[in-house]
Backbone as XML, in Angstrom:
<?xml version="1.0"?>
<chain id="A" units="angstrom">
  <residue number="1" name="UNK">
    <atom name="N" x="43.070" y="-12.504" z="-3.375"/>
    <atom name="CA" x="41.667" y="-12.351" z="-3.677"/>
    <atom name="C" x="41.535" y="-11.416" z="-4.877"/>
  </residue>
  <residue number="2" name="UNK">
    <atom name="N" x="40.732" y="-11.806" z="-5.851"/>
    <atom name="CA" x="40.562" y="-10.972" z="-7.039"/>
    <atom name="C" x="39.293" y="-10.127" z="-6.911"/>
  </residue>
  <residue number="3" name="UNK">
    <atom name="N" x="39.314" y="-8.983" z="-7.559"/>
    <atom name="CA" x="38.167" y="-8.083" z="-7.542"/>
    <atom name="C" x="37.377" y="-8.243" z="-8.824"/>
  </residue>
  <residue number="4" name="UNK">
    <atom name="N" x="36.091" y="-8.061" z="-8.695"/>
    <atom name="CA" x="35.217" y="-8.098" z="-9.866"/>
    <atom name="C" x="34.749" y="-6.676" z="-10.112"/>
  </residue>
  <residue number="5" name="UNK">
    <atom name="N" x="34.994" y="-6.201" z="-11.303"/>
    <atom name="CA" x="34.579" y="-4.844" z="-11.657"/>
    <atom name="C" x="33.318" y="-4.916" z="-12.513"/>
  </residue>
  <residue number="6" name="UNK">
    <atom name="N" x="32.311" y="-4.158" z="-12.120"/>
    <atom name="CA" x="31.059" y="-4.109" z="-12.870"/>
    <atom name="C" x="30.807" y="-2.667" z="-13.298"/>
  </residue>
  <residue number="7" name="UNK">
    <atom name="N" x="30.382" y="-2.534" z="-14.524"/>
    <atom name="CA" x="29.982" y="-1.191" z="-14.935"/>
    <atom name="C" x="28.533" y="-0.986" z="-14.495"/>
  </residue>
  <residue number="8" name="UNK">
    <atom name="N" x="28.063" y="0.242" z="-14.485"/>
    <atom name="CA" x="26.706" y="0.521" z="-13.994"/>
    <atom name="C" x="25.605" y="-0.273" z="-14.699"/>
  </residue>
  <residue number="9" name="UNK">
    <atom name="N" x="25.751" y="-0.513" z="-15.994"/>
    <atom name="CA" x="24.740" y="-1.282" z="-16.727"/>
    <atom name="C" x="24.712" y="-2.736" z="-16.287"/>
  </residue>
  <residue number="10" name="UNK">
    <atom name="N" x="25.874" y="-3.323" z="-16.040"/>
    <atom name="CA" x="25.938" y="-4.705" z="-15.575"/>
    <atom name="C" x="25.309" y="-4.823" z="-14.187"/>
  </residue>
  <residue number="11" name="UNK">
    <atom name="N" x="25.637" y="-3.889" z="-13.320"/>
    <atom name="CA" x="25.079" y="-3.890" z="-11.974"/>
    <atom name="C" x="23.559" y="-3.755" z="-12.029"/>
  </residue>
  <residue number="12" name="UNK">
    <atom name="N" x="23.072" y="-2.879" z="-12.889"/>
    <atom name="CA" x="21.634" y="-2.675" z="-13.045"/>
    <atom name="C" x="20.958" y="-3.975" z="-13.483"/>
  </residue>
  <residue number="13" name="UNK">
    <atom name="N" x="21.525" y="-4.675" z="-14.435"/>
    <atom name="CA" x="20.949" y="-5.924" z="-14.925"/>
    <atom name="C" x="20.962" y="-7.013" z="-13.847"/>
  </residue>
  <residue number="14" name="UNK">
    <atom name="N" x="22.049" y="-7.091" z="-13.087"/>
    <atom name="CA" x="22.137" y="-8.085" z="-12.011"/>
    <atom name="C" x="21.082" y="-7.810" z="-10.948"/>
  </residue>
  <residue number="15" name="UNK">
    <atom name="N" x="20.940" y="-6.550" z="-10.559"/>
    <atom name="CA" x="19.927" y="-6.191" z="-9.560"/>
    <atom name="C" x="18.519" y="-6.456" z="-10.079"/>
  </residue>
  <residue number="16" name="UNK">
    <atom name="N" x="18.286" y="-6.119" z="-11.328"/>
    <atom name="CA" x="16.982" y="-6.341" z="-11.939"/>
    <atom name="C" x="16.631" y="-7.830" z="-11.925"/>
  </residue>
  <residue number="17" name="UNK">
    <atom name="N" x="17.571" y="-8.673" z="-12.298"/>
    <atom name="CA" x="17.355" y="-10.120" z="-12.287"/>
    <atom name="C" x="17.094" y="-10.639" z="-10.878"/>
  </residue>
  <residue number="18" name="UNK">
    <atom name="N" x="17.837" y="-10.126" z="-9.915"/>
    <atom name="CA" x="17.666" y="-10.564" z="-8.528"/>
    <atom name="C" x="16.283" y="-10.184" z="-8.001"/>
  </residue>
  <residue number="19" name="UNK">
    <atom name="N" x="15.821" y="-8.975" z="-8.327"/>
    <atom name="CA" x="14.507" y="-8.527" z="-7.872"/>
    <atom name="C" x="13.407" y="-9.361" z="-8.514"/>
  </residue>
  <residue number="20" name="UNK">
    <atom name="N" x="13.532" y="-9.628" z="-9.799"/>
    <atom name="CA" x="12.533" y="-10.451" z="-10.496"/>
    <atom name="C" x="12.480" y="-11.845" z="-9.886"/>
  </residue>
  <residue number="21" name="UNK">
    <atom name="N" x="13.619" y="-12.433" z="-9.610"/>
    <atom name="CA" x="13.666" y="-13.764" z="-8.998"/>
    <atom name="C" x="13.050" y="-13.741" z="-7.602"/>
  </residue>
  <residue number="22" name="UNK">
    <atom name="N" x="13.330" y="-12.716" z="-6.841"/>
    <atom name="CA" x="12.768" y="-12.576" z="-5.498"/>
    <atom name="C" x="11.248" y="-12.519" z="-5.553"/>
  </residue>
  <residue number="23" name="UNK">
    <atom name="N" x="10.720" y="-11.738" z="-6.491"/>
    <atom name="CA" x="9.264" y="-11.619" z="-6.624"/>
    <atom name="C" x="8.655" y="-12.942" z="-7.050"/>
  </residue>
  <residue number="24" name="UNK">
    <atom name="N" x="9.255" y="-13.620" z="-8.010"/>
    <atom name="CA" x="8.737" y="-14.916" z="-8.473"/>
    <atom name="C" x="8.740" y="-15.961" z="-7.363"/>
  </residue>
  <residue number="25" name="UNK">
    <atom name="N" x="9.816" y="-16.006" z="-6.598"/>
    <atom name="CA" x="9.953" y="-17.028" z="-5.558"/>
    <atom name="C" x="9.107" y="-16.733" z="-4.317"/>
  </residue>
  <residue number="26" name="UNK">
    <atom name="N" x="8.726" y="-15.480" z="-4.134"/>
    <atom name="CA" x="7.983" y="-15.085" z="-2.935"/>
    <atom name="C" x="6.728" y="-14.298" z="-3.302"/>
  </residue>
  <residue number="27" name="UNK">
    <atom name="N" x="6.027" y="-14.796" z="-4.299"/>
    <atom name="CA" x="4.867" y="-14.073" z="-4.851"/>
    <atom name="C" x="3.827" y="-13.724" z="-3.780"/>
  </residue>
  <residue number="28" name="UNK">
    <atom name="N" x="3.484" y="-14.685" z="-2.928"/>
    <atom name="CA" x="2.457" y="-14.444" z="-1.909"/>
    <atom name="C" x="2.906" y="-13.373" z="-0.907"/>
  </residue>
  <residue number="29" name="UNK">
    <atom name="N" x="4.143" y="-13.478" z="-0.440"/>
    <atom name="CA" x="4.654" y="-12.495" z="0.517"/>
    <atom name="C" x="4.725" y="-11.105" z="-0.089"/>
  </residue>
  <residue number="30" name="UNK">
    <atom name="N" x="5.159" y="-11.026" z="-1.345"/>
    <atom name="CA" x="5.247" y="-9.732" z="-2.029"/>
    <atom name="C" x="3.850" y="-9.145" z="-2.205"/>
  </residue>
  <residue number="31" name="UNK">
    <atom name="N" x="2.869" y="-9.978" z="-2.550"/>
    <atom name="CA" x="1.489" y="-9.505" z="-2.705"/>
    <atom name="C" x="0.953" y="-8.957" z="-1.394"/>
  </residue>
  <residue number="32" name="UNK">
    <atom name="N" x="1.197" y="-9.682" z="-0.301"/>
    <atom name="CA" x="0.751" y="-9.223" z="1.020"/>
    <atom name="C" x="1.421" y="-7.908" z="1.392"/>
  </residue>
  <residue number="33" name="UNK">
    <atom name="N" x="2.712" y="-7.802" z="1.106"/>
    <atom name="CA" x="3.463" y="-6.584" z="1.401"/>
    <atom name="C" x="2.896" y="-5.401" z="0.630"/>
  </residue>
  <residue number="34" name="UNK">
    <atom name="N" x="2.630" y="-5.593" z="-0.658"/>
    <atom name="CA" x="2.071" y="-4.517" z="-1.477"/>
    <atom name="C" x="0.665" y="-4.136" z="-1.010"/>
  </residue>
  <residue number="35" name="UNK">
    <atom name="N" x="-0.141" y="-5.131" z="-0.613"/>
    <atom name="CA" x="-1.486" y="-4.850" z="-0.106"/>
    <atom name="C" x="-1.411" y="-4.001" z="1.162"/>
  </residue>
  <residue number="36" name="UNK">
    <atom name="N" x="-0.470" y="-4.303" z="2.042"/>
    <atom name="CA" x="-0.300" y="-3.518" z="3.265"/>
    <atom name="C" x="0.094" y="-2.079" z="2.947"/>
  </residue>
  <residue number="37" name="UNK">
    <atom name="N" x="0.968" y="-1.911" z="1.960"/>
    <atom name="CA" x="1.384" y="-0.564" z="1.562"/>
    <atom name="C" x="0.183" y="0.224" z="1.038"/>
  </residue>
  <residue number="38" name="UNK">
    <atom name="N" x="-0.630" y="-0.411" z="0.202"/>
    <atom name="CA" x="-1.809" y="0.256" z="-0.356"/>
    <atom name="C" x="-2.791" y="0.622" z="0.755"/>
  </residue>
  <residue number="39" name="UNK">
    <atom name="N" x="-2.991" y="-0.289" z="1.718"/>
    <atom name="CA" x="-3.881" y="0.003" z="2.846"/>
    <atom name="C" x="-3.353" y="1.176" z="3.669"/>
  </residue>
  <residue number="40" name="UNK">
    <atom name="N" x="-2.043" y="1.210" z="3.904"/>
    <atom name="CA" x="-1.449" y="2.304" z="4.669"/>
    <atom name="C" x="-1.636" y="3.643" z="3.958"/>
  </residue>
  <residue number="41" name="UNK">
    <atom name="N" x="-1.445" y="3.652" z="2.648"/>
    <atom name="CA" x="-1.625" y="4.882" z="1.875"/>
    <atom name="C" x="-3.080" y="5.338" z="1.939"/>
  </residue>
  <residue number="42" name="UNK">
    <atom name="N" x="-4.021" y="4.384" z="1.789"/>
    <atom name="CA" x="-5.445" y="4.721" z="1.852"/>
    <atom name="C" x="-5.806" y="5.275" z="3.229"/>
  </residue>
  <residue number="43" name="UNK">
    <atom name="N" x="-5.252" y="4.684" z="4.287"/>
    <atom name="CA" x="-5.533" y="5.157" z="5.645"/>
    <atom name="C" x="-4.984" y="6.570" z="5.839"/>
  </residue>
  <residue number="44" name="UNK">
    <atom name="N" x="-3.772" y="6.812" z="5.362"/>
    <atom name="CA" x="-3.181" y="8.147" z="5.468"/>
    <atom name="C" x="-4.039" y="9.188" z="4.750"/>
  </residue>
  <residue number="45" name="UNK">
    <atom name="N" x="-4.526" y="8.839" z="3.575"/>
    <atom name="CA" x="-5.368" y="9.770" z="2.816"/>
    <atom name="C" x="-6.687" y="10.015" z="3.531"/>
  </residue>
  <residue number="46" name="UNK">
    <atom name="N" x="-7.280" y="8.960" z="4.092"/>
    <atom name="CA" x="-8.544" y="9.103" z="4.812"/>
    <atom name="C" x="-8.364" y="9.990" z="6.039"/>
  </residue>
  <residue number="47" name="UNK">
    <atom name="N" x="-7.271" y="9.801" z="6.751"/>
    <atom name="CA" x="-6.992" y="10.627" z="7.931"/>
    <atom name="C" x="-6.799" y="12.082" z="7.518"/>
  </residue>
  <residue number="48" name="UNK">
    <atom name="N" x="-6.023" y="12.306" z="6.470"/>
    <atom name="CA" x="-5.785" y="13.675" z="5.996"/>
    <atom name="C" x="-7.088" y="14.334" z="5.566"/>
  </residue>
  <residue number="49" name="UNK">
    <atom name="N" x="-7.946" y="13.601" z="4.878"/>
    <atom name="CA" x="-9.232" y="14.143" z="4.446"/>
    <atom name="C" x="-10.112" y="14.431" z="5.664"/>
  </residue>
  <residue number="50" name="UNK">
    <atom name="N" x="-10.082" y="13.528" z="6.643"/>
    <atom name="CA" x="-10.880" y="13.710" z="7.853"/>
    <atom name="C" x="-10.462" y="14.930" z="8.660"/>
  </residue>
  <residue number="51" name="UNK">
    <atom name="N" x="-9.201" y="15.280" z="8.580"/>
    <atom name="CA" x="-8.711" y="16.440" z="9.325"/>
    <atom name="C" x="-9.197" y="17.766" z="8.756"/>
  </residue>
  <residue number="52" name="UNK">
    <atom name="N" x="-9.605" y="17.780" z="7.491"/>
    <atom name="CA" x="-10.040" y="19.040" z="6.875"/>
    <atom name="C" x="-11.550" y="19.105" z="6.638"/>
  </residue>
  <residue number="53" name="UNK">
    <atom name="N" x="-12.282" y="18.043" z="6.958"/>
    <atom name="CA" x="-13.725" y="18.057" z="6.746"/>
    <atom name="C" x="-14.437" y="18.534" z="7.997"/>
  </residue>
  <residue number="54" name="UNK">
    <atom name="N" x="-15.668" y="18.947" z="7.806"/>
    <atom name="CA" x="-16.485" y="19.459" z="8.903"/>
    <atom name="C" x="-16.860" y="18.331" z="9.859"/>
  </residue>
  <residue number="55" name="UNK">
    <atom name="N" x="-16.827" y="18.626" z="11.146"/>
    <atom name="CA" x="-17.215" y="17.643" z="12.155"/>
    <atom name="C" x="-18.729" y="17.488" z="12.168"/>
  </residue>
  <residue number="56" name="UNK">
    <atom name="N" x="-19.193" y="16.278" z="12.440"/>
    <atom name="CA" x="-20.630" y="16.020" z="12.557"/>
    <atom name="C" x="-20.890" y="15.375" z="13.905"/>
  </residue>
  <residue number="57" name="UNK">
    <atom name="N" x="-22.124" y="15.482" z="14.348"/>
    <atom name="CA" x="-22.501" y="14.932" z="15.637"/>
    <atom name="C" x="-22.720" y="13.426" z="15.573"/>
  </residue>
  <residue number="58" name="UNK">
    <atom name="N" x="-22.692" y="12.830" z="16.735"/>
    <atom name="CA" x="-22.861" y="11.381" z="16.863"/>
    <atom name="C" x="-24.215" y="10.937" z="16.312"/>
  </residue>
  <residue number="59" name="UNK">
    <atom name="N" x="-25.261" y="11.708" z="16.609"/>
    <atom name="CA" x="-26.599" y="11.363" z="16.150"/>
    <atom name="C" x="-26.680" y="11.303" z="14.620"/>
  </residue>
  <residue number="60" name="UNK">
    <atom name="N" x="-26.008" y="12.213" z="13.952"/>
    <atom name="CA" x="-26.010" y="12.216" z="12.481"/>
    <atom name="C" x="-25.418" y="10.927" z="11.932"/>
  </residue>
  <residue number="61" name="UNK">
    <atom name="N" x="-24.355" y="10.460" z="12.577"/>
    <atom name="CA" x="-23.714" y="9.210" z="12.144"/>
    <atom name="C" x="-24.662" y="8.033" z="12.325"/>
  </residue>
  <residue number="62" name="UNK">
    <atom name="N" x="-25.297" y="7.946" z="13.484"/>
    <atom name="CA" x="-26.178" y="6.818" z="13.750"/>
    <atom name="C" x="-27.427" y="6.848" z="12.877"/>
  </residue>
  <residue number="63" name="UNK">
    <atom name="N" x="-27.887" y="8.033" z="12.509"/>
    <atom name="CA" x="-29.028" y="8.118" z="11.595"/>
    <atom name="C" x="-28.663" y="7.526" z="10.229"/>
  </residue>
  <residue number="64" name="UNK">
    <atom name="N" x="-27.459" y="7.778" z="9.793"/>
    <atom name="CA" x="-27.015" y="7.224" z="8.505"/>
    <atom name="C" x="-26.862" y="5.707" z="8.564"/>
  </residue>
  <residue number="65" name="UNK">
    <atom name="N" x="-26.502" y="5.193" z="9.728"/>
    <atom name="CA" x="-26.261" y="3.756" z="9.869"/>
    <atom name="C" x="-27.538" y="2.950" z="10.075"/>
  </residue>
  <residue number="66" name="UNK">
    <atom name="N" x="-28.613" y="3.583" z="10.520"/>
    <atom name="CA" x="-29.879" y="2.882" z="10.737"/>
    <atom name="C" x="-30.492" y="2.505" z="9.401"/>
  </residue>
  <residue number="67" name="UNK">
    <atom name="N" x="-31.099" y="1.312" z="9.358"/>
    <atom name="CA" x="-31.751" y="0.903" z="8.103"/>
    <atom name="C" x="-32.947" y="1.803" z="7.806"/>
  </residue>
  <residue number="68" name="UNK">
    <atom name="N" x="-33.158" y="2.078" z="6.545"/>
    <atom name="CA" x="-34.288" y="2.916" z="6.118"/>
    <atom name="C" x="-35.580" y="2.124" z="6.310"/>
  </residue>
  <residue number="69" name="UNK">
    <atom name="N" x="-36.588" y="2.827" z="6.823"/>
    <atom name="CA" x="-37.894" y="2.186" z="7.016"/>
    <atom name="C" x="-38.771" y="2.481" z="5.808"/>
  </residue>
  <residue number="70" name="UNK">
    <atom name="N" x="-39.427" y="1.438" z="5.301"/>
    <atom name="CA" x="-40.333" y="1.593" z="4.171"/>
    <atom name="C" x="-41.638" y="2.168" z="4.676"/>
  </residue>
  <residue number="71" name="UNK">
    <atom name="N" x="-42.233" y="3.113" z="3.952"/>
    <atom name="CA" x="-43.514" y="3.719" z="4.363"/>
    <atom name="C" x="-44.665" y="2.941" z="3.794"/>
  </residue>
</chain>
């Protein structure tokens, strides 16, 4: 069995080509995966922000959610 020796630049180019091909061939799956990552990051940030903000009562929340009445 013979060995194949690759220098770091060759390996980098091979990996780069493989990743590009993977993305092209699985565009929809990659898009869904990236969307999930973005949603997870947004959720983490929202939770972190919620942990440091002032608590409000239930009534305050429902007042904001009720439609405004025209006078």
